[in-house]
LONUTOR-147179 format. One record per residue (C-alpha): residue number from 0; residue in one letter; x, y, z. Coordinates in Angstrom, 3 decimals. Each point is the difference from the previous one (the first is absolute). Example, Ala and Ser with C-alpha at 12.3 -4.5 7.8 and 13.67 -1.06 7.14 Angstrom:
{0, 'A', {12.300, -4.500, 7.800}}
{1, 'S', {1.370, 3.440, -0.660}}
This chain:
{0, 'M', {46.690, -37.422, 5.971}}
{1, 'I', {-1.508, -2.894, 1.953}}
{2, 'A', {-0.833, 2.362, 2.895}}
{3, 'S', {-2.074, 2.247, -2.283}}
{4, 'F', {-2.097, -2.988, -1.179}}
{5, 'V', {-0.669, -1.024, 3.591}}
{6, 'L', {-1.022, 3.559, 0.906}}
{7, 'A', {-2.292, 0.192, -3.022}}
{8, 'A', {-1.619, -3.305, 0.983}}
{9, 'A', {-0.529, 1.218, 3.569}}
{10, 'V', {-1.592, 3.260, -1.166}}
{11, 'T', {-2.239, -1.878, -2.420}}
{12, 'A', {-1.066, -2.467, 2.688}}
{13, 'A', {-0.807, 2.836, 2.435}}
{14, 'T', {-2.267, 1.751, -2.506}}
{15, 'P', {-3.711, -0.837, 0.537}}
{16, 'T', {-1.700, -1.950, -2.730}}
{17, 'A', {-2.318, 1.724, -2.431}}
{18, 'S', {-3.070, -1.510, 1.656}}
{19, 'A', {0.975, 1.456, 3.387}}
{20, 'E', {0.391, 3.551, -1.324}}
{21, 'P', {-2.895, 2.352, 0.607}}
{22, 'Q', {-2.084, 0.649, -3.063}}
{23, 'A', {0.275, 3.532, -1.303}}
{24, 'R', {-3.387, 1.596, -0.500}}
{25, 'V', {-0.439, 2.665, -2.610}}
{26, 'V', {-2.476, 2.638, 1.080}}
{27, 'Q', {-1.191, 2.278, -2.711}}
{28, 'V', {-0.337, 3.566, 1.211}}
{29, 'A', {-2.871, 1.822, -1.599}}
{30, 'Q', {0.779, 3.270, -1.680}}
{31, 'P', {-1.472, 3.088, 1.652}}
{32, 'R', {-3.610, 0.408, -0.986}}
{33, 'E', {-2.238, 2.987, 0.022}}
{34, 'A', {-3.581, 0.105, 1.244}}
{35, 'V', {-2.227, 2.817, -1.188}}
{36, 'A', {-3.268, 1.432, 1.267}}
{37, 'L', {-2.076, 2.859, -1.304}}
{38, 'L', {-1.992, 1.853, 2.642}}
{39, 'S', {-2.698, 2.613, -0.307}}
{40, 'C', {0.240, 2.429, 2.933}}
{41, 'M', {-1.589, 3.257, 1.081}}
{42, 'V', {2.408, 2.866, 0.655}}
{43, 'K', {-0.506, 1.712, 3.378}}
{44, 'R', {0.536, 3.721, 0.547}}
{45, 'D', {3.432, -0.659, 1.510}}
{46, 'G', {1.159, -2.086, -2.999}}
{47, 'G', {-0.529, -3.324, 1.762}}
{48, 'L', {-1.998, -2.817, -1.542}}
{49, 'T', {-3.205, -1.575, 1.277}}
{50, 'A', {-2.805, -2.282, -1.182}}
{51, 'C', {2.389, -2.091, -2.108}}
{52, 'S', {-1.210, -3.024, -1.921}}
{53, 'V', {1.866, -2.518, -2.121}}
{54, 'Q', {-0.670, 0.390, -3.718}}
{55, 'S', {2.428, -2.731, -1.090}}
{56, 'E', {2.912, -2.030, 1.330}}
{57, 'S', {2.539, -2.405, -1.413}}
{58, 'P', {0.736, -2.700, 0.965}}
{59, 'S', {-3.411, -0.255, 1.631}}
{60, 'E', {0.865, -2.862, 2.381}}
{61, 'M', {2.552, 2.046, 1.966}}
{62, 'G', {-2.385, 2.511, 1.574}}
{63, 'V', {2.021, 2.963, -1.209}}
{64, 'G', {-3.178, 2.046, -0.479}}
{65, 'E', {-0.966, -0.255, 3.672}}
{66, 'A', {3.593, 0.770, 1.028}}
{67, 'A', {-0.034, 3.090, -2.223}}
{68, 'V', {-3.291, 1.172, 1.543}}
{69, 'Q', {1.539, -0.320, 3.473}}
{70, 'M', {3.063, 2.004, -1.084}}
{71, 'A', {-2.011, 2.712, -1.755}}
{72, 'S', {-0.802, 1.837, 3.230}}
{73, 'Q', {3.717, 0.862, 0.168}}
{74, 'F', {0.101, 1.477, -3.523}}
{75, 'Q', {-0.006, 3.720, -0.747}}
{76, 'V', {-0.796, 1.474, -3.398}}
{77, 'D', {0.347, 3.472, -1.461}}
{78, 'L', {-3.305, 1.809, 0.456}}
{79, 'M', {0.350, 1.747, -3.335}}
{80, 'G', {-0.669, -2.224, -2.968}}
{81, 'P', {1.722, 0.339, -3.371}}
{82, 'D', {-2.833, 2.294, -1.084}}
{83, 'G', {0.751, 2.421, 2.871}}
{84, 'K', {-3.235, -0.811, 1.858}}
{85, 'S', {-0.246, -1.365, 3.524}}
{86, 'R', {-0.411, -3.757, 0.276}}
{87, 'A', {-1.557, 0.188, 3.492}}
{88, 'G', {-3.253, -1.980, 0.069}}
{89, 'S', {0.653, -1.702, -3.318}}
{90, 'F', {0.946, -3.599, -0.712}}
{91, 'I', {3.332, -0.797, -1.628}}
{92, 'D', {1.613, -3.200, -1.250}}
{93, 'V', {3.021, -1.025, 2.062}}
{94, 'P', {2.321, -2.655, -1.445}}
{95, 'V', {1.971, -1.940, 2.628}}
{96, 'R', {2.952, -2.212, -0.937}}
{97, 'I', {1.539, -2.334, 2.552}}
{98, 'R', {3.269, -1.761, -0.759}}
{99, 'I', {0.097, -3.514, 1.404}}
{100, 'R', {3.323, -1.704, 0.641}}
């Protein structure tokens, strides 16, 4: 029984004091957010988009509208609109949602 007290005292003495322990920092991780831009673009004859401009963006400080304009040249749309008429040469609204982690 005496040996266990001595061992306990040695383990306690070898443990660093509370002031020597590194401070744990809590970092809050933001939940995924979504940025949204609404573009107005002209539909080309091949279904590509051109002449895009930003109609709205949120949040505005992130530059998501400009990023969406740069991506729009890679987009393809169906040339036939819901009314069955060709969209070539007409302007359409293009919503762009970007998930931010």
